[in-house]
N, C-alpha and C positions, 0 to 999 in steps of 0.2 A: 504493500500500500504506500503510495507516494505521499510524503508529508509536505503539504503546502503552507504550513504555518510559518509566519515570518515575524521576527522581532524587529520592532521599530521604536527606538527609544525604550521607554518602559512598558510599551504596549505589545501584546501578542495578537497579531492579525491572523485570522483563519486562512486567508490566502494573501498573496502579495499584491493583489489587484486593488486599486484605489479609484473610486469614481472621481473624475476631474471636476473642477469647479465650473458651474454654469450649464452643465449638460442636462440635469433634471431640476434645476432651480433649487428652491428650498421647500418645495412642496413635501410635506411630511410623508405622504403615502408613496411618492416616487422615490424619495431617499430610502425609505424602508424597502421598497421594491428592489433597489439596487443592492441592498444588503442581502436580501433573500436570494438574489440571483448569483451571489458569489463574490461580492466585494468584501475585502478585508477591512476597509474603511471607506467612508464616503465624505466628499467635500461639498459643502453648500455653495450656492451662488454668491459671488462677491457682493458685499454691501459697503457703502460709504457713509459719510457723515450726514448726508441729506438725501431725500428721495430723488431719483433720476428716472425720466421716462424712457431714456435710450434713444437711439437713432430711428428715423422713419424707415420704412421699407423702400427699396430692397436693402436688406441688412445681412443676408447670408446667401451664398451661392456655391453650388457644386460646379467647379470650373473644369472638371475632367480628371484632375490628378490629386484632388483634395478639396477642402472647403476654404472659402474666404469669408470672414464675417466682420461686421462692425455693429455689434448689438448695442454698444454704447454704455456698457455697465449699468443697464437698467436694474433698479433695485428700490425697495421701499424705504431705505434709510436704516441706519444701524439700530435706532431705538425700536422701530417696528420689527426689525429682524430678530431681536432678542426673543420675542414670543415664539416665532417660528422655529428658531434654533432650540429653544427649551423643549418644545413639543417633539421635535425630531430627535433630540438627545434621549428623551424618555423612551421613545419607541425603539431606538437603536440600541440603547443600553440593555434592553431586555433580550436583544439578539446577540449581544456581545460584540457589537461592531462600533468602533470609535467614530465620532463625528468631528470633522475638521471645518471650522468656520473660516471664511475667506474675506479679507478686507482690502480696501483701497482708500486713498485720501488725497488731499492736496498738499499743503505744507507738511514738512516732516513731523512737527509736533502733533498735527491732526491725526496722523497714523496712530500715535499713542492714545489719543482721545477715543478713536473708534475702537481700538483694541480693548480699552477699558470698558466701553459700553457692551461689546459683545461678550466680554468675559463674564458678565452677569448670567449668561445662559449656560455657563460651565461647559463649553465644548472641550473635547479632549485635546485639541490642538488648534492653533490659529495660524492660518496661512496668509502671507502678506504679498499682495500683487504690487511689485515695485516697478511695473512697466508704465505707471502713470507719469504724465509730464511733471517735471520739477518746476513748480510755479516760480521759483527764485532764479531759474536758469534763463539766460538771455534768449535762448532759442527753444525753450521748452523741452530740453533734453530729458528723457525718462530717467528716473532715479536708478533704474537697472543698468544704465550706461556708464555710471560713474561709481568707482569704488568708494569714494568719500561720501557721496550722497546716499548710496545704498546702505552704507554702514550707519549713517546718521539716522535714517529711518528705522533701521534694525534696533538701534539703541533706544529710541522712543517706544517702540512696540514692546521690547523686552522689559523696560521699566514697568509698563502697565501690566503685562502678562505675568511677570514675576510675582507681583502682589497677589495674583489670583492662582499662582502655581500652575500656569498653563504653558507648555512648551510652544516655541515659535518656529514655523517653517517659512523661509524666504523663497519666493518663486522668482527664479532668474530668467532673463531674456536671452535669446540666441544672438541677436544682432549687436554684438559688442566685440571689441578687438581682442579681449582676453577674459573669457568667462571664468577661468580658473582664478585670476587675480581678484575679480569681484567676489567670487565665492569665498576666498580666504578673508576678504575684508569683512563680509557679513558674519562669518563664523567668529572672527576676532571680536566683533561687536556684540556677540551673544547669541547668534542664531543656533538653535538646537538641531535643525535639520534643513534640508534644501529640497525644492521642487525644481527639476530641470527637464523641460523648459516651458516657457510661455509660447504663444504663437509667434510667427515670423511676419513682419510687416510686408504687405504686398498690394498689388492693384491688378484688376482685370478690366479691360476696355472692350466695349462693344464697337466693333469696326464699322457697323452701319451708321450709328449715330456719332461715332467719334468721341464718346463720353465714357468715363468710368462707370461701371455697372452699379456699384454700391452707392447709395445715397450719400454716404460719408466720403465717397471717392476712394479711399484706401481702407484696408482692414487687415486682419490677422489670418495668416495661412495656417491650416491644420490639416490632419489627414495623412495619407500615405506619403505624399511628397515631402513631408516634414521629418520623416523617420531618420534618414541618414544624417540630417543636421542634429537631431536630438541625440542620436547615438554618439556622435562626435563630442557634443557638449557634455553629456553624462561622463564620457570617458575622460575628458579634460578636467572636469570637476573632481572626479574620483582621484585622479593623479595629484591634483592640487590639495585635496582635503581627504586623505586616506581613511579617516575614521568617522566622518560625518554621515548620518543616514540620508539617503537620497531617494526621492520619488522620481523615477525617470518617466517622462511623459512626452509624447509627440509621435503620432502616426501608428500607434499600437492598435492593430485590428485583428490579430490572431495570436494564438498561443506561442507560435514561433517568434513573433515580434517581441513578446514578453520575455522569452528566453534571451534574445539578443540584447534587450535593454538591461537585463540583469547581468549578462556577461560584460557589458560595457561599464558596469559599476553601480547600477541601481539596486537599492535595498528592496524597494517596492516599485510597482509599475502603475502609472496613471493611465486610465482608459477614458476617452472622451468621444471623439468623432466616430469610433467604431459603432456606437449606438445608431448613428445615422446610416452607416453602410450595412449593418447586419441586423438592425432592429433591436428591440428591447431584450432579446435573448442573447445579445452579443457578449455580455459579461459572462454568462454561464458557459457559452461556447468557448470563449478564450480560456476560462478556467479549466475546462475539460481538455482542451487541446494542449495546454501547458502540462497538465498532469500526464497526458498520454505521451508527450515528447519525453518527459523525464523518465517515465516507466520504460519507454522504448530504448532509452540509453542507459538503463540500469542505474539511474541516479535516484537515491532514496529521498533526498530532501531538496526542495526548491532552492534553499539557501546555498547549496553546494555548487550552483552554477554561477553565483555572484563573482564578479571580478575576473572571470576566466580570460577575458581579452587582454588583461594586464600581465599575464604570464609570458615569459619568453618562449617563442615557438621552438619545438623540437623538430629537427629535419632528418629525413632519411635520404639516402642517395640512390638514385635509379642506376641501372646498368650503364646509362649514357653519361652518368656523372652529374645530372641535374638534381638540385636539392628539391625535396617535396616536403612541405609542412605536414605534420600529422597531429591529430588531437592527442592531448595528454591531460 
C-alpha cells in the first residue's frame, strides 16, 4: 500500500495535493468537496482589506496551451471573509484537512493588518500573495520582484500571524531575475514555508479586432504551458533554501506532473487549473495516478521521490562509449 501522507511543517497531510487559491473560492461546500476528493489541504480564495468586484468579462480564456485570467482578486473583504473561513475550518477540521487562508494588500503594513483580521478565523496557515503592485514603487513593481520589498511584507505578516500562532506561506512569482534570492530573503524575514509559483504575466490578442482579449488586457498564465517554468522555479528555490517546505504549483494536471514537481523539490503539490481541464474529479484522478506511479516503481512513500532531481546522475557507458543516464 503506497503511503501518500506528507509532513508539512507541523501538519500531516493525507496526500501531498493542495487545492490552489481561487479555484473553488471560499464556498464552504466546495472547499469540503475538494477535501473529500483527495486534497491534503485546501486554500481559500485570496481576500484583501476591502471588498473588490474584480474585472469585467472577458476575464478568463483557454488560449490553447493553458489558461489566461484577470479575475481581479474579487473578494468580499477580509472582515467578511472571516465568517466564511471559520465555517470552512469547522467542516474541514472534522475531515482532518488543514485550511490555508490567502491574503493580499496594498502597502506593506496593510498585509499585516489583513493577516491579523483573518487570523481570527484560526486557519491552519496563511498564504501571502506578494504579486500585488508595490504602491510605494515608482513603476508599481510587484512586491514579489524585489527581495527587500518581499521581505518587508513577510515581516509585517509574521508579526501578526505570530501572535495568533499561525505559520506563514509566501507565494513567489516566476517573472523575476533570481527567485532563489527572493526566497532566501523571505525565509530570513520569517516565512515558514513557500508556494512556488504564482501565474506568469501574459497577453492574448484577437487578430481580427487587433485588441487584447481580456478586458484587463493582460492576465496571468496557468495550465500546462506553465509547468516547465514552475519546475525550474521549484528546483531553484529548493537549491537556495534546502530545508524550507515548498508547495510546488503550476500546470499540474496529472499524477505524473505531481511526481515531477516533487522531484524538483516540492514538499506538497498545488492543483488549480486541472479542475478546468479534467472537471471536479481531477483531484481524485491525480491522487490515484500518483499512487499508481509510485506503486509501479516500487516506491513505498510519496515523500521518497522528493528532491530526486537534485541528485547527481549516474551514467552507464554503451558499447559505443556514449554515456547514458540511469535512474538511481
